[in-house]
N, CA, C and O of each residue as an XYZ file, in Angstrom:
464
protein
N       0.841     -1.166      0.000
C       0.000      0.000      0.000
C       0.896      1.243      0.000
O       1.884      1.296      0.733
N       0.560      2.223     -0.805
C       1.333      3.458     -0.924
C       0.678      4.562     -0.112
O      -0.539      4.746     -0.145
N       1.507      5.287      0.615
C       1.006      6.426      1.384
C       1.525      7.703      0.745
O       2.735      7.906      0.650
N       0.633      8.547      0.314
C       1.037      9.822     -0.283
C       1.448     10.778      0.831
O       0.807     10.846      1.880
N       2.503     11.497      0.590
C       2.947     12.492      1.565
C       1.948     13.636      1.602
O       1.398     14.035      0.576
N       1.725     14.153      2.796
C       0.817     15.294      2.937
C       1.448     16.514      2.273
O       2.662     16.701      2.355
N       0.645     17.341      1.622
C       1.213     18.543      1.020
C       1.718     19.475      2.113
O       1.193     19.460      3.226
N       2.734     20.290      1.812
C       3.229     21.219      2.819
C       2.166     22.265      3.146
O       1.310     22.562      2.313
N       2.218     22.824      4.355
C       1.260     23.876      4.716
C       1.341     25.025      3.719
O       2.424     25.389      3.259
N       0.188     25.588      3.393
C       0.102     26.620      2.366
C       0.093     28.027      2.949
O      -0.184     28.251      4.127
N       0.412     28.960      2.057
C       0.296     30.380      2.360
C      -0.448     31.021      1.199
O      -0.221     30.667      0.042
N      -1.333     31.962      1.501
C      -2.092     32.663      0.469
C      -1.778     34.148      0.552
O      -1.830     34.752      1.624
N      -1.451     34.726     -0.601
C      -1.163     36.161     -0.675
C      -2.313     36.866     -1.383
O      -2.753     36.438     -2.451
N      -2.799     37.956     -0.777
C      -3.778     38.827     -1.413
C      -3.083     40.145     -1.687
O      -2.728     40.869     -0.757
N      -2.887     40.461     -2.961
C      -2.246     41.713     -3.343
C      -3.223     42.855     -3.104
O      -4.327     42.851     -3.649
N      -2.826     43.833     -2.292
C      -3.684     44.966     -1.961
C      -3.340     46.213     -2.776
O      -4.222     47.009     -3.097
N      -2.060     46.382     -3.110
C      -1.630     47.578     -3.841
C      -0.290     47.296     -4.504
O       0.605     46.707     -3.900
N      -0.167     47.724     -5.754
C       1.122     47.664     -6.451
C       1.168     48.877     -7.363
O       0.367     49.000     -8.289
N       2.128     49.792     -7.092
C       2.203     51.011     -7.896
C       3.614     51.575     -7.881
O       4.388     51.351     -6.951
N       3.923     52.313     -8.942
C       5.200     53.019     -9.007
C       5.254     54.076     -7.913
O       4.222     54.583     -7.473
N       6.470     54.403     -7.478
C       6.655     55.442     -6.468
C       7.199     56.698     -7.144
O       8.379     56.744     -7.493
N       6.359     57.718     -7.336
C       6.823     58.949     -7.966
C       8.005     59.529     -7.191
O       7.993     59.575     -5.961
N       9.015     59.966     -7.920
C      10.191     60.546     -7.278
C      11.242     59.529     -6.882
O      12.353     59.908     -6.512
N      10.923     58.259     -6.951
C      11.879     57.195     -6.636
C      12.007     56.315     -7.876
O      11.372     55.265     -7.980
N      12.821     56.753     -8.789
C      12.963     56.072    -10.072
C      13.350     54.598     -9.893
O      14.262     54.262     -9.139
N      12.631     53.739    -10.607
C      12.928     52.317    -10.566
C      12.385     51.590     -9.355
O      12.723     50.429     -9.128
N      11.544     52.260     -8.568
C      10.993     51.635     -7.358
C       9.480     51.545     -7.464
O       8.830     52.377     -8.098
N       8.936     50.514     -6.827
C       7.491     50.381     -6.728
C       7.119     49.949     -5.316
O       7.924     49.363     -4.592
N       5.898     50.247     -4.950
C       5.359     49.875     -3.646
C       4.453     48.668     -3.842
O       3.581     48.667     -4.710
N       4.669     47.640     -3.026
C       3.827     46.442     -3.072
C       3.323     46.177     -1.650
O       4.115     46.035     -0.718
N       2.006     46.113     -1.498
C       1.395     45.823     -0.199
C       0.533     44.575     -0.362
O      -0.333     44.518     -1.235
N       0.780     43.573      0.488
C       0.047     42.308      0.422
C      -0.353     41.857      1.815
O       0.303     42.174      2.808
N      -1.449     41.106      1.862
C      -1.874     40.449      3.098
C      -1.651     38.953      2.900
O      -2.013     38.389      1.868
N      -1.048     38.320      3.906
C      -0.754     36.891      3.847
C      -1.510     36.149      4.945
O      -1.678     36.652      6.056
N      -1.960     34.945      4.611
C      -2.553     34.017      5.580
C      -1.800     32.710      5.422
O      -1.831     32.086      4.361
N      -1.125     32.303      6.482
C      -0.304     31.086      6.438
C      -0.906     30.021      7.346
O      -1.261     30.281      8.496
N      -1.009     28.817      6.796
C      -1.529     27.689      7.566
C      -0.555     27.317      8.690
O       0.628     27.653      8.629
N      -1.058     26.626      9.711
C      -0.185     26.157     10.783
C       0.984     25.342     10.216
O       0.802     24.495      9.342
N       2.177     25.616     10.729
C       3.369     24.885     10.312
C       4.031     25.379      9.042
O       5.074     24.848      8.658
N       3.461     26.384      8.368
C       4.057     26.899      7.119
C       5.441     27.483      7.397
O       5.647     28.172      8.396
N       6.387     27.199      6.498
C       7.744     27.729      6.598
C       8.167     28.308      5.260
O       7.864     27.743      4.209
N       8.863     29.429      5.296
C       9.482     30.010      4.098
C      10.980     29.969      4.364
O      11.485     30.678      5.234
N      11.686     29.134      3.609
C      13.123     28.934      3.817
C      13.947     30.186      3.582
O      13.407     31.264      3.336
N      15.248     30.032      3.660
C      16.178     31.161      3.527
C      16.005     31.852      2.175
O      15.967     31.205      1.128
N      15.900     33.174      2.223
C      15.706     33.976      1.030
C      16.071     35.423      1.351
O      16.334     35.765      2.504
N      16.083     36.260      0.330
C      16.254     37.696      0.545
C      15.451     38.446     -0.501
O      14.980     37.864     -1.478
N      15.303     39.737     -0.287
C      14.572     40.608     -1.198
C      15.507     41.707     -1.687
O      16.286     42.243     -0.899
N      15.445     42.057     -2.984
C      16.266     43.152     -3.490
C      15.859     44.513     -2.907
O      16.657     45.450     -2.918
N      14.641     44.625     -2.404
C      14.161     45.887     -1.842
C      13.893     45.776     -0.357
O      14.154     44.749      0.269
N      13.366     46.858      0.193
C      13.016     46.918      1.619
C      11.740     46.122      1.874
O      10.849     46.076      1.026
N      11.657     45.493      3.052
C      10.476     44.715      3.425
C      10.090     45.032      4.861
O      10.924     45.016      5.767
N       8.806     45.321      5.048
C       8.232     45.492      6.381
C       7.133     44.457      6.550
O       6.312     44.261      5.654
N       7.119     43.797      7.695
C       6.083     42.814      8.005
C       5.361     43.289      9.262
O       5.979     43.488     10.309
N       4.046     43.469      9.147
C       3.206     43.846     10.285
C       2.334     42.645     10.634
O       1.532     42.193      9.816
N       2.492     42.135     11.840
C       1.776     40.931     12.269
C       0.345     41.306     12.678
O       0.129     42.136     13.560
N      -0.620     40.670     12.010
C      -2.028     40.906     12.318
C      -2.533     39.945     13.388
O      -3.235     40.350     14.314
N      -2.168     38.651     13.254
C      -2.592     37.660     14.242
C      -1.739     36.413     14.116
O      -1.125     36.159     13.080
N      -1.713     35.649     15.182
C      -0.997     34.383     15.162
C       0.399     34.489     15.728
O       0.788     35.500     16.312
N       1.143     33.412     15.536
C       2.487     33.288     16.094
C       3.475     33.037     14.972
O       3.648     31.901     14.531
N       4.110     34.070     14.522
C       5.102     33.941     13.460
C       6.503     33.860     14.018
O       6.727     34.013     15.219
N       7.434     33.619     13.129
C       8.842     33.649     13.491
C       9.629     34.187     12.307
O       9.338     33.866     11.155
N      10.627     35.007     12.601
C      11.527     35.553     11.585
C      12.944     35.361     12.094
O      13.248     35.686     13.242
N      13.815     34.830     11.237
C      15.209     34.622     11.624
C      16.112     35.131     10.517
O      16.152     34.560      9.427
N      16.837     36.206     10.799
C      17.839     36.716      9.862
C      19.155     36.005     10.143
O      19.458     35.690     11.294
N      19.939     35.749      9.093
C      21.237     35.090      9.273
C      22.069     35.825     10.307
O      22.206     37.047     10.251
N      22.627     35.074     11.254
C      23.504     35.644     12.261
C      22.803     36.356     13.399
O      23.462     36.947     14.254
N      21.474     36.313     13.429
C      20.708     36.984     14.488
C      19.775     35.985     15.163
O      19.445     34.938     14.606
N      19.361     36.336     16.372
C      18.413     35.490     17.098
C      17.050     35.516     16.404
O      16.676     36.521     15.799
N      16.324     34.424     16.494
C      14.977     34.364     15.925
C      14.065     35.325     16.671
O      14.152     35.465     17.890
N      13.184     35.990     15.914
C      12.198     36.886     16.505
C      10.833     36.224     16.437
O      10.427     35.775     15.365
N      10.117     36.152     17.546
C       8.745     35.661     17.495
C       7.783     36.846     17.589
O       7.198     37.073     18.648
N       7.604     37.614     16.493
C       6.815     38.834     16.610
C       5.339     38.552     16.883
O       4.697     37.834     16.116
N       4.793     39.107     17.967
C       3.368     38.942     18.251
C       2.543     39.946     17.438
O       3.095     40.844     16.802
N       1.234     39.785     17.467
C       0.339     40.704     16.764
C       0.637     42.138     17.171
O       0.862     42.432     18.345
N       0.634     43.029     16.181
C       0.879     44.449     16.430
C       2.321     44.865     16.282
O       2.627     46.050     16.407
N       3.226     43.929     16.019
C       4.650     44.239     15.897
C       5.020     44.362     14.422
O       4.484     43.657     13.567
N       5.958     45.285     14.143
C       6.481     45.460     12.794
C       7.932     44.986     12.774
O       8.721     45.356     13.643
N       8.281     44.168     11.779
C       9.660     43.726     11.580
C      10.145     44.303     10.252
O       9.383     44.380      9.289
N      11.415     44.708     10.205
C      11.997     45.308      9.004
C      13.170     44.463      8.521
O      14.018     44.051      9.313
N      13.212     44.211      7.220
C      14.323     43.517      6.584
C      14.900     44.443      5.520
O      14.205     44.785      4.563
N      16.159     44.855      5.668
C      16.772     45.700      4.642
C      17.075     44.900      3.379
O      17.118     43.670      3.418
N      17.283     45.585      2.268
C      17.583     44.880      1.021
C      18.776     43.931      1.188
O      19.799     44.292      1.771
N      18.620     42.717      0.666
C      19.707     41.743      0.668
C      19.894     40.972      1.957
O      20.717     40.057      1.990
N      19.169     41.294      3.028
C      19.346     40.555      4.282
C      18.707     39.170      4.160
O      17.505     39.050      3.923
N      19.515     38.142      4.321
C      19.032     36.762      4.216
C      18.258     36.420      5.486
O      18.724     36.651      6.601
N      17.073     35.866      5.287
C      16.228     35.522      6.427
C      15.292     34.376      6.046
O      15.170     34.015      4.875
N      14.640     33.817      7.050
C      13.628     32.781      6.884
C      12.497     33.107      7.840
O      12.683     33.874      8.785
N      11.348     32.542      7.609
C      10.222     32.825      8.496
C       9.168     31.761      8.376
O       9.283     30.825      7.586
N       8.141     31.922      9.174
C       7.062     30.958      9.098
C       6.032     31.149     10.180
O       6.056     32.114     10.944
N       5.126     30.192     10.217
C       4.087     30.142     11.229
C       4.565     29.191     12.312
O       4.724     27.994     12.068
N       4.794     29.713     13.498
C       5.318     28.909     14.597
C       4.254     28.009     15.225
O       4.585     27.093     15.978
N       2.983     28.263     14.922
C       1.897     27.486     15.515
C       1.597     26.235     14.698
O       1.705     26.243     13.472
N       1.224     25.178     15.377
C       0.789     23.945     14.716
C      -0.738     23.877     14.648
O      -1.294     22.922     14.107
N      -1.425     24.907     15.206
C      -2.888     24.853     15.252
C      -3.591     26.096     14.711
O      -4.752     26.006     14.312
N      -2.930     27.243     14.683
C      -3.601     28.498     14.291
C      -2.943     29.132     13.068
O      -1.743     28.972     12.841
N      -3.745     29.855     12.284
C      -3.204     30.601     11.147
C      -2.335     31.752     11.638
O      -2.487     32.236     12.760
N      -1.431     32.170     10.781
C      -0.581     33.339     11.010
C      -0.922     34.326      9.901
O      -0.805     33.999      8.720
N      -1.344     35.535     10.275
C      -1.706     36.552      9.294
C      -0.795     37.765      9.451
O      -0.523     38.227     10.559
N      -0.332     38.265      8.306
C       0.518     39.448      8.352
C       0.352     40.295      7.095
O      -0.040     39.811      6.033
N       0.662     41.556      7.254
C       0.672     42.516      6.165
C       2.120     42.734      5.787
O       2.965     42.959      6.654
N       2.415     42.669      4.496
C       3.792     42.870      4.035
C       3.820     44.090      3.121
O       3.037     44.204      2.179
N       4.749     45.000      3.429
C       4.940     46.217      2.641
C       6.353     46.164      2.086
O       7.318     46.010      2.835
N       6.470     46.292      0.760
C       7.780     46.237      0.121
C       8.015     47.494     -0.702
O       7.119     47.960     -1.405
N       9.201     48.031     -0.613
C       9.664     49.030     -1.568
C      10.604     48.247     -2.457
O      11.741     47.943     -2.095
N      10.093     47.932     -3.634
C      10.690     46.927     -4.501
C      11.446     47.559     -5.668
O      11.056     48.597     -6.202
N      12.536     46.900     -6.042
C      13.301     47.296     -7.217
C      12.593     46.732     -8.447
O      12.555     45.516     -8.635
N      12.033     47.603     -9.283
C      11.339     47.125    -10.481
C      12.280     46.323    -11.366
O      13.455     46.658    -11.513
N      11.745     45.260    -11.951
C      12.531     44.411    -12.826
C      13.317     43.338    -12.097
O      13.916     42.475    -12.740
N      13.330     43.368    -10.779
C      14.020     42.369     -9.969
C      12.991     41.372     -9.420
O      11.818     41.716     -9.274
N      13.416     40.158     -9.120
C      12.470     39.218     -8.489
C      12.078     39.747     -7.111
O      12.874     40.405     -6.441
N      10.873     39.459     -6.704
C      10.412     39.920     -5.393
C      11.174     39.208     -4.286
O      11.514     39.818     -3.272
N      11.445     37.920     -4.474
C      12.134     37.126     -3.472
C      13.145     36.226     -4.177
O      12.835     35.627     -5.207
N      14.349     36.132     -3.627
C      15.380     35.255     -4.165
C      15.563     34.123     -3.166
O      16.042     34.327     -2.051
N      15.165     32.908     -3.595
C      15.218     31.743     -2.718
C      16.643     31.184     -2.685
O      17.330     31.153     -3.706
N      17.075     30.746     -1.510
C      18.427     30.194     -1.326
C      18.338     28.739     -0.868
O      17.333     28.319     -0.296
N      19.410     27.972     -1.127
C      19.411     26.567     -0.672
C      19.524     26.474      0.837
O      19.540     25.373      1.388
C-alpha cells in the first residue's frame, strides 16, 4: 500500500496595492496580506528591496542570518533591509498566522530570491 505524503502547509497572498513610487525612479510599492496555515515555513531567502512585516494575528517567526529568531506577536512590525538573508514561518501547529507585508521593490528584480 502506498502512502502519499501530505502537502506542505500553504500560504495565500492577497495583493492589496502595487504602484510606481513617484520621485523614486525604478521603485514600486507592493502591499500584500498573507494568511499562512499552521506549520508553514518560508526557507532562507532575501529581497532586493526593503520589506516590512506587520503581524495581524498568530504566532510567526523571523530569523535573519547571524541573528536570534524573533517571534513577533500581533501588532509588531519587523523590518528587513535589502539583501538581508532571512527565513520565516508560522510557529503554531494549530492556528493561522496573518501578516501585512509592505515592500519598496526594485522594479525588474524578483520579489524574493530563494536560497538553498
